[in-house]
C-alpha positions as CSV (number, residue, x, y, z in Angstrom):
1,M,-8.8,41.4,9.7
2,A,-5.5,39.4,8.7
3,Q,-3.9,39.2,11.9
4,A,-7.6,38.2,13.0
5,K,-8.0,34.8,10.9
6,K,-4.7,34.0,11.2
7,Q,-4.6,32.8,15.0
8,S,-8.0,30.9,14.2
9,I,-6.3,29.1,12.4
10,R,-3.5,28.9,14.3
11,K,-5.9,27.5,16.7
12,H,-8.5,25.2,14.3
13,L,-4.4,23.4,13.0
14,L,-3.2,23.2,17.1
15,Y,-6.4,21.3,18.6
16,L,-6.1,18.6,15.0
17,H,-3.1,18.5,16.3
18,V,-3.5,17.3,19.7
19,Q,-6.7,15.4,18.3
20,S,-5.0,13.6,16.1
21,N,-2.1,12.7,18.9
22,T,-4.6,11.2,21.5
23,M,-4.8,7.9,19.5
24,D,-1.1,7.7,18.8
25,S,0.2,4.5,20.3
26,K,3.1,3.6,20.7
27,L,5.2,0.0,19.1
28,T,8.8,-1.0,19.1
29,L,9.4,-3.6,16.7
30,K,12.5,-5.8,16.3
31,L,13.6,-5.3,11.9
32,D,16.7,-6.0,10.2
33,T,20.0,-3.3,9.8
34,S,19.3,-2.9,5.9
35,I,16.1,-2.5,6.2
36,I,15.7,0.4,8.8
37,E,18.1,1.8,6.9
38,N,16.4,2.3,4.0
39,A,12.6,2.0,4.0
40,K,14.2,5.9,6.5
41,I,16.1,6.9,3.1
42,Y,12.6,5.5,1.1
43,A,11.5,7.8,3.6
44,K,13.0,10.8,3.4
45,E,12.6,10.9,-0.1
46,N,8.7,10.7,-0.4
47,D,8.3,13.2,2.4
48,I,6.7,11.3,4.9
49,S,8.0,10.4,8.0
50,L,8.6,6.7,9.4
51,S,5.5,5.7,10.8
52,K,3.0,7.7,9.4
53,M,4.6,5.1,6.4
54,I,4.0,2.2,9.1
55,E,0.6,3.8,9.7
56,N,-0.1,3.5,6.2
57,Y,1.0,0.4,5.0
58,L,-0.8,-1.1,8.0
59,L,-4.4,-0.2,7.6
60,A,-4.0,-1.1,4.1
61,L,-3.1,-4.6,4.6
62,T,-6.6,-4.2,7.9
63,S,-9.1,-2.2,5.7
64,K,-12.0,-4.5,4.1
65,K,-11.8,-2.1,1.3
66,G,-8.4,-3.5,1.3
67,K,-9.9,-7.0,1.0
68,E,-12.9,-6.6,-1.8
69,K,-11.1,-5.8,-4.8
70,E,-13.5,-3.9,-7.4
71,V,-13.4,-5.7,-10.7
72,T,-13.3,-2.5,-13.4
73,P,-16.2,-2.5,-15.8
74,L,-12.9,-3.2,-18.6
75,V,-11.4,-5.8,-17.2
76,A,-14.6,-7.2,-17.2
77,S,-15.9,-6.6,-19.8
78,L,-12.7,-9.3,-20.6
79,T,-13.5,-12.1,-18.7
80,G,-14.3,-15.3,-20.8
81,V,-13.0,-13.2,-24.5
82,I,-10.4,-16.7,-24.8
83,K,-12.0,-20.1,-23.9
84,L,-8.2,-22.9,-23.8
85,D,-9.5,-25.6,-24.2
86,N,-6.6,-26.8,-23.4
87,L,-5.8,-26.2,-19.6
88,D,-3.2,-28.6,-18.6
89,D,-0.5,-25.3,-19.3
90,K,2.5,-26.8,-16.8
91,K,2.0,-30.2,-19.0
92,D,2.6,-28.2,-22.3
93,Y,5.5,-26.4,-21.3
94,T,6.9,-30.4,-19.6
95,D,6.8,-30.8,-22.8
96,Y,7.6,-27.9,-25.1
97,L,11.4,-28.1,-22.7
98,S,11.6,-32.0,-23.4
99,N,11.1,-31.4,-27.4
100,K,13.4,-28.1,-27.1
101,Y,16.8,-29.4,-25.7
102,K,16.9,-33.2,-26.8
């Protein structure tokens, strides 16, 4: 019985592997050599292929979910807590530096 279960699992895994490869396409990129080497090191340290890492990045970059930032209840409750009378922070900082370095 255990042997039959192993064969069933093996067939299932093979099917998933074949199914996932049907959508794979090649992509050639030209990148700085040091970036490639650092990416390979990162991928190896994190036990992920470089292709999968780039695929995940592009998916996150292009997914609609990533574009819509959800505001957590905590952040929503803090919104508007501090009232700022003077919104010219750049001028205030410039004045501060001018006085500091006179």
